[in-house]
N, C-alpha and C positions, 0 to 999 in steps of 0.2 A: 430481477437478476442481480442488480447492483447491491441491494440490501442483503440478499442471501449470501452473495460472495463476501461482502464486508463482514457479516456475522460469522461466516466460516473462518475467515482469517483470524478472528479473535480466539480461535481454539488451537492456534499453532503450539501453544505451550504443552498441550497434551501429547504432541508428537516430538517436540524438541527436548523438553526437560528430561524424559526418561533416558535419553542418550548421554546426557552429561557432556556433550561436545560444545566447545566454544563456537560462537557465531562465525568466526573466520574459517572454521572447518565445515560446519553444517551448511553455511550459505552457498559456497560453490557447488556442493553436492546436491543441494535442493534445486538450484538453478539448472544443473545438468539433467537431473531426473525430470524436472518440469518439461524441459525441451524434448526429452525422449518420449515422455508420455503423450505430449501434444503432437508429436511428429506424425503419427499415423492419421490423425484428423487433419493435419495441415496438408498432407499429400492428397486428401480427398477434396480440398478446396478447388474451385474453378481456376483454370489457368489465368495467370496475370502477366502483365508486361512490366518488366523490371527496368523502368526508366531511371534517369538520374535522381529525380525527386523521391521516388520510392526507396532507392538505395540510401539516400541521405536521411530519410525518415527512420529507416531501420537502424542506421548507424547512430542517430541521435537518440533513439529509443534505448539502444544498448548502453550508451554512455550515461544517460540519465538514470537508468536502473542501477548501473554499477556504482555511480556516485551516491545514489540514494542508500544502497545497501552498506557501502563502506562507511559513510559518514554517520549513519544511524547506529551501526554496531560500535563505532568509535565513541559516539555520544554516550552510549550505555556504559562504556568502559570508564569514561571520565566524569560522569555525574550519576545522579540517581535515575532509576528507571522512570520515575514520575516526571522528572524534568525533561529527560530525553524524549519521552512519548509526547509530552505537552508541546515542546518546541517543534517536534516532527509534525504534529497535527496543526501547525500553522498553515500547512499546505492547503486544506480546504478553504481557508479564508483567502489565500492568494488566488486560488482558482476562481472563487466566486467573484472576486474583484476584477480579475482579468478576463473572465469569460465574455462579457459584452464586446470587448475589443478584439479578442482572439477568435472566438467562435461566432461572433456576430449575433448572439442571442442573449437577452437579459431575462432572468427569472425574477419576478417581483419579490423583493425581500430576501434574496439569496445571500447577499453580503451580511445583512443583519442576522440572518439565521446561522451563518457560519460563525459569527462572533459569539452568539448566544450558545451555540454548541461547544465552542472553545471554553467559554466560562463554565458550562456544565461539566466538561472534561476536567477542568481544574478542580471542581468540587469533588469529582470522583477520585482523582489522583492525589489531591492535597500535596502539591509539590513543596509547600512551605514547611512540611514536616521532614524535609530532606536533611536538615541539620547542617553539618559541615561539608556537604557534597560540593565539589567544585562546580560553581555555577557558570563562570565565564566561558571557558573552553567547551564544556559539555553543551551548554545552551547554543553556542555558535555552531557547533557541529550538528546539533539537532535542527537548527534553522536552515543550515546548508542542505540537509537531507530533505527538508520541506520544500525548498526551491526546486531541487531535482525531482521530487515526487510530483509537484505541481506541473513542471514542464513535461514530465512523462505522460500525464493524463491527457494533455493537449496533443502530444505527439502520437500516442498510441491510437487515439481516436481517428486521426487522419491516416495512419498506417493501416489500420484495420479496414477502413473504407476502400483501400486499394488492394490489399492482399488477403483480407479475411481475418477474423478474430483468431482462429486456430493457428494460422500461419504466423500471425504477429506474435503470439505467445511462444510458439515453438522456436522460431528463428532468433528472437531477441533473447530468450532464456539461454539458448545454447551459446550465443555469442557473449552474453554477460558472464556465463560460467567461465569462459576462457579468460575474460578480462580480470575477474576476481580470483581465479585459481591460485595465483601466487600467494594469496593470503593464507591459504591452507597448506601450502607446499611443505613437505617434511613432517606433516602430522596425520597423514592418511592411515598410518598404521594403528592409530587410536580408534579407528572405526571397525566394529565387529558386525557379525551377521544380524544381530538384534537391532543395532543402530540403523543398518541399511533398511530393515523392515519398517521401522518407524519413519525414517526419512522418505522411503519410497511411498508409503501410504499417504503421508502428509503432502508430498509433492504431487501426487495424483489428485487427491480430493481437494486440497486447499490451494495447490499451486496451479496445475493444468486446468482442471475442470472449473474451479472457482474463478481463475484468471480469464478463461474464455468466456464464462458467463458475465463477468464484470465488463469486459471489453464490448461484448455484444449488447449489454444493457446500456453502456455508456453511449453507444452510437444512437440509441433510441431516445434517451432522456436528456442528453447533453451534459457538459462538464460541470456546470454550476450545481444542478440537482445531485449528480453523482457524488460531488465533493462532500456535500453535507451528509449524505447517507453513509459515507465511509466512516463517520464518527461511531457507527455501530461496532466497528472493529475493536477499538480500545474499550468500549463499554462491555462487550462480550468478554474480552480478555480479562478484565477486572473481575467479572462475575465468575469466570472459570477459575481464576486464581483463588477466589473466596471459597467456592464449592469443592474444587478438586484438590487444592493444595493448602487450604486452611489459612490463606493470607488475610490479613485484617482488612476490613472495609469500614471506612469512616462513617459516622452517623449521618453526615450530610450527603453521602453518595447517592441516596435515593433521589434527592432534589436534583443533583447533577445529571443523573440518568434521565429524569423527567424532562429536563431542558434539552438534552440531546435528542430524545425521541420526539419531543414537540417540534424542534427545529427541523428534523427530518420529515415529519408529516407535513409541515408547512410548505417546504420547497417542492414536495411531490405534488401537492394540490395547487400550488400557486401558478398563475398563468405566465406564459413566456411571450416575449415580443422580440422581433428582429430589430437589431440596432445598426448593423453595417455588414458588409461582406466579410466573411471569415478571412483571417490572415493566413 
């Protein structure tokens, strides 16, 4: 489920590029639609008790997601896409390193696999070809989004255990849409019916359904394994850009892709061991 969800997220360009909308406009709309699509499934979840810890987890999930979206979009605006994506995908390395302490489970070789997958992603993206792109601010924003993304993985796993995967996706998406709505304020008139069709389809397939599948799979395989498997997203995104939009693909990209896939296969098959009680 995690691998399918991550691969699906790599096709977002097929739904976003035809609209021509900036991320500050499409982001809030997608989050809102995700929440609405997932809401009927959320209402079918078993009843839950909304204690202080559950409410806190939902609030933290919302904040992490909002920070992730805002800083990643800003990174793309200030530097090359390659550098923004590469720094954003420091998140799996952070997750693999923190999982033994936070989740209480260590997957043998997960940190090394995350580092290898990061190297593979670098070979696919070739950020050194960015030329005069602003490195400092863009990379810092990308790294900030990575920290928020990593935190979100740990938070949403705990939240879903309490309220269910569908409810976690629906509620945090609706709240995050409200948080980031000011980014697109004043530009909603740029959205037409065709744009809504693309965004609606993407938010259903890649947002609500893939998101629910990811959270459900995350609860089964743990954060460390899931983190490395999410490297499938940028790999698929690069392949989509190459096949659908004619974007160039460097000659060493195949080696990078092999490293990513190899790292993913390793963590899926590697044994796990308990380290301490989850925090």
